C-alpha positions in Angstrom: -33.0 -17.5 -3.5 -30.5 -17.1 -1.0 -31.5 -18.3 2.5 -30.0 -19.1 5.9 -31.0 -22.6 7.2 -29.4 -25.3 9.5 -29.9 -28.7 9.1 -28.8 -29.9 12.8 -28.5 -28.2 16.2 -25.6 -26.3 17.4 -23.7 -23.3 17.6 -23.8 -20.4 14.9 -21.5 -22.7 12.7 -24.3 -25.0 12.0 -25.9 -22.2 9.8 -25.2 -22.6 6.1 -26.4 -20.4 2.8 -28.0 -22.2 0.7 -30.2 -21.7 -2.4 -33.7 -22.6 -1.6 -37.0 -22.3 -3.8 -38.6 -19.2 -4.3 -41.9 -19.5 -2.3 -45.4 -18.8 -3.5 -47.8 -17.1 -1.8 -51.1 -18.7 -0.1 -54.5 -17.4 -0.4 -54.2 -15.3 2.8 -50.2 -14.8 2.6 -48.3 -11.9 1.0 -45.1 -13.0 -0.9 -42.7 -10.5 0.5 -39.1 -9.5 -1.3 -37.0 -9.0 1.9 -34.3 -5.9 2.6 -33.5 -6.5 6.1 -34.8 -9.2 9.1 -33.5 -9.0 12.8 -32.4 -11.8 15.3 -34.1 -12.7 18.2 -32.9 -14.7 21.1 -36.1 -17.8 20.2 -33.4 -18.1 16.7 -30.5 -19.1 19.0 -32.6 -21.3 20.9 -34.2 -23.0 17.9 -30.6 -23.2 16.1 -29.0 -24.8 19.3 -32.1 -26.8 20.1 -31.5 -25.4 24.1 -32.6 -25.6 26.2 -34.2 -29.8 25.3 -37.6 -28.3 25.8 -37.8 -26.8 23.0 -37.1 -29.9 20.8 -40.7 -30.5 21.5 -41.7 -28.0 19.3 -38.8 -27.9 16.8 -37.9 -31.8 16.4 -36.2 -34.1 19.2 -33.2 -35.2 17.2 -33.0 -32.6 14.3 -35.0 -29.4 13.6 -37.9 -30.3 11.6 -37.8 -26.4 10.2 -34.1 -25.1 9.8 -34.9 -21.8 8.5 -33.5 -18.6 10.6 -35.4 -15.6 11.4 -39.1 -14.4 12.4 -38.7 -10.5 12.0 -38.9 -8.8 8.5 -38.8 -5.8 6.2 -39.2 -5.7 2.8 -41.5 -4.9 -0.2 -44.5 -6.8 -1.4 -43.6 -9.0 -4.5 -47.0 -10.6 -5.0 -50.4 -11.3 -2.7 -52.6 -14.3 -2.5 -56.4 -14.3 -4.0 -58.0 -13.2 -0.3 -55.2 -10.2 0.3 -56.8 -7.2 -0.4 -54.9 -5.0 2.4 -51.5 -4.8 0.3 -50.8 -4.8 -3.0 -47.2 -5.3 -4.7 -44.5 -2.4 -4.2 -46.0 -1.6 -0.9 -42.9 -1.3 1.7 -43.8 -3.5 5.0 -42.6 -5.0 7.9 -43.6 -8.0 10.5 -42.8 -11.3 11.2 -42.8 -15.1 9.3 -40.8 -18.1 9.7 -37.7 -18.0 8.1 -36.9 -14.5 7.3 -33.2 -14.6 7.1 -33.6 -15.2 3.0 -34.2 -13.1 0.4 -37.9 -13.9 -0.2 -40.8 -14.9 2.4 -43.9 -15.6 2.1 -45.8 -13.8 5.4 -49.4 -14.0 6.7 -51.2 -10.7 5.6 -52.2 -10.2 9.0 -48.8 -10.5 10.6 -47.7 -7.3 8.6 -48.1 -3.7 8.5 -47.3 -0.8 6.5 -43.6 0.2 7.3 -43.5 4.1 8.3 -41.5 6.6 5.4 -39.7 7.7 8.1 -38.2 4.4 9.3 -35.8 2.4 7.5 -35.8 -1.2 6.5 -32.9 -2.0 9.0 -35.1 -0.3 11.8 -38.3 -1.7 11.0 -36.8 -5.4 10.9 -35.8 -4.9 14.4 -39.6 -4.2 15.4 -41.9 -7.0 15.4 -41.1 -9.4 18.2 -39.4 -7.0 20.5 -41.6 -4.1 20.3 -44.9 -6.3 20.6 -43.4 -8.0 23.5 -42.9 -4.7 25.1 -46.3 -3.0 23.9 -48.2 -6.1 25.0 -46.2 -6.5 28.2 -46.9 -2.9 29.2 -50.5 -2.3 28.1 -52.1 -5.9 28.3 -50.3 -7.6 31.2 -49.5 -4.6 33.4 -52.4 -2.2 32.6 -50.1 0.8 32.4 -51.8 3.9 32.7 -50.3 7.5 32.4 -48.5 8.8 35.2 -47.7 5.5 36.9 -44.5 4.6 37.7 -42.2 1.8 35.4 -39.1 0.2 35.9 -37.4 -1.6 33.0 -35.1 -4.0 34.0 -32.5 -4.6 30.7 -33.5 -1.4 29.1 -30.6 -1.2 26.6 -31.7 -4.5 25.1 -34.5 -5.3 22.2 -37.5 -5.3 24.3 -36.2 -3.0 26.5 -35.1 0.0 24.2 -38.9 -0.3 23.2 -40.1 -0.7 26.5 -38.5 2.5 27.4 -40.1 4.2 24.6 -43.3 2.9 24.8 -43.9 3.3 28.3 -43.0 7.5 27.8 -44.9 7.5 25.0 -48.0 6.0 27.4 -47.4 9.1 29.8 -45.6 7.0 32.3 -42.4 8.0 34.4 -39.9 5.4 33.4 -36.5 4.4 35.3 -34.5 2.1 33.2 -31.7 -0.7 34.5 -28.4 -1.3 32.4 -24.7 -1.5 32.6 -22.6 1.6 32.5 -21.7 1.6 28.9 -25.4 1.8 28.2 -26.4 4.4 30.9 -26.4 7.2 28.2 -28.0 5.5 25.5 -30.9 4.5 28.1 -31.4 8.4 28.9 -31.3 9.6 25.3 -34.4 7.2 24.4 -36.8 8.6 26.8 -36.1 7.3 30.5 -36.3 9.6 33.4 -33.9 8.2 35.5 -31.2 5.2 34.9 -29.8 2.9 37.4 -26.4 1.7 36.6 -26.7 -1.9 38.1 -22.7 -2.7 37.8 -22.7 0.7 40.8 -26.6 0.2 42.4 -28.9 -2.3 43.0 -32.4 -1.2 42.5 -34.2 -3.4 44.8 -32.4 -1.7 47.6 -33.6 1.8 46.6 -36.0 3.8 47.8 -38.4 3.9 44.7 -41.6 2.2 43.8 -43.0 1.3 40.6 -46.6 0.4 39.9 -45.3 -1.9 36.8 -42.3 -3.8 36.5 -41.2 -4.8 32.8 -38.5 -7.9 33.5 -36.4 -8.8 31.0 -33.6 -10.3 33.2 -35.0 -12.1 35.9 -32.3 -12.4 37.9 -33.4 -10.8 41.5 -35.8 -12.9 44.3 -39.4 -12.7 44.2 -38.9 -10.7 47.7 -36.7 -8.2 46.0 -39.4 -7.4 43.4 -42.3 -7.4 46.2 -40.2 -4.8 48.0 -40.2 -2.1 45.1 -43.7 -2.7 43.6 -46.8 -0.7 45.1 -49.3 -2.5 47.1 -51.2 -3.4 43.5 -47.9 -3.5 41.4 -47.7 -5.8 38.6 -44.5 -7.4 37.6 -44.1 -8.8 33.7 -41.2 -11.3 33.0 -40.6 -11.0 29.5 -37.0 -13.1 30.0 -34.4 -14.6 32.4 -30.6 -15.3 32.8 -30.9 -17.8 35.0 -31.5 -21.0 33.0 -35.0 -22.6 32.2 -35.7 -24.4 35.2 -34.8 -21.3 37.1 -37.4 -19.1 35.0 -40.0 -22.1 35.1 -39.8 -22.3 39.1 -39.7 -18.7 39.1 -43.3 -18.3 37.2 -44.9 -21.0 39.1 -43.8 -19.7 42.8 -44.9 -16.0 41.7 -48.5 -17.3 40.0 -49.1 -19.2 43.5 -47.8 -16.0 45.3 -50.4 -13.7 43.2 -53.1 -15.8 44.4 -52.3 -14.2 47.8 -51.1 -10.8 47.5 -52.3 -7.5 46.1 -49.5 -7.7 43.6 -49.5 -9.6 40.6 -47.2 -11.6 38.8 -47.4 -12.7 35.1 -45.3 -14.0 32.0 -46.1 -14.2 28.8 -44.8 -14.5 25.2 -46.2 -12.1 22.7 -48.3 -13.0 19.7 -47.8 -11.3 15.9 -50.8 -9.3 15.7 -51.0 -6.7 12.6 -53.3 -4.3 15.1 -50.5 -4.2 17.2 -47.7 -3.7 14.5 -50.4 -0.8 13.4 -50.2 0.8 16.8 -46.0 0.7 16.9 -46.1 1.9 13.2 -48.0 5.4 14.2 -45.7 5.6 17.5 -42.8 5.8 14.7 -44.5 7.8 12.5 -44.9 10.2 15.3 -41.5 10.0 16.3 -42.2 8.4 19.8 -40.6 5.3 19.1 -37.0 4.7 16.7 -35.6 1.4 16.7 -32.4 1.2 18.4 -30.0 -0.8 15.8 -26.8 -2.0 17.5 -24.9 -4.1 14.1 -26.1 -4.7 10.7 -24.6 -8.0 8.8 -24.3 -8.7 5.2 -26.6 -11.8 4.4 -23.2 -13.9 4.0 -22.2 -12.9 7.5 -26.0 -14.1 9.5 -23.7 -16.5 11.7 -21.6 -13.7 12.7 -24.7 -11.7 13.4 -26.8 -14.6 15.8 -23.0 -15.0 17.4 -23.1 -11.4 18.6 -26.6 -11.4 19.5 -25.7 -14.9 22.2 -22.7 -12.7 23.9 -25.9 -10.5 25.6 -24.2 -6.8 25.0 -26.2 -6.0 21.9 -27.5 -2.5 22.3 -30.9 -3.0 21.1 -31.3 -5.1 18.1 -29.3 -7.0 15.8 -29.9 -6.6 12.4 -29.2 -8.8 8.9 -29.2 -6.8 5.2 -30.3 -8.7 2.5 -30.2 -6.7 -0.3 
């Protein structure tokens, strides 16, 4: 089978399309014939080995596992001996290591049935980004109906899901994005859109119960100013560099112990039950994945290059077949 891998750290130039052995599913796994995969920031961080801290997981000098991709959508080819939920021919989506390939073995508990009204390309956009939005709002933000939510970075992969999921929960949603994305963010359900090139949400009069922050470029005092007394700030990304993000997280954790407002950060966990929950939202039409661009397998490096620009609207997808 064909797969995209890298044998050293570096720019997307290190990515290679190679012939690799077709995997066999273990007892708890499913072999999937991949139709589409999407790329996430974690993919290029691992590819570049940057920031240096990621090399504690990926290998200090060269990558221990150079397979590219986490998100997938495809068709079940075979199932392991202990798998009863899926069978060959089922259309699924989920997450596994090395999904930018023609075949991948994935844990059955990290897959869900693909809704019929969603394409493979759309389904491949879901796992990491949608579960980050869902768990960030529902679990960390404790979102309830009629609360006011601010999504910072509303046009990105996580942000486009967060706007729609928050609306599905019955919240009043404000999205923050650039001028070129205002119309798109409004079209996916935001009640109000703040164009950050023209106004700063931190200087407005609105107050929010939950902030889902995909950017992390404001001060702690700015966030506190626009939060209600018991508001929750959920940080899921940052543009100020790893050291800045870590310092902000430590500061926010300390501050949370002394004020009624809460500041939390987290990394999403891939859970079959949560994939099922998002699948139900997509089946009902309440959530539709936003796909900016698609690239063929042979141009996977270009997909990563585009993602690294930081200007993608929604998700960037690699089509395998």
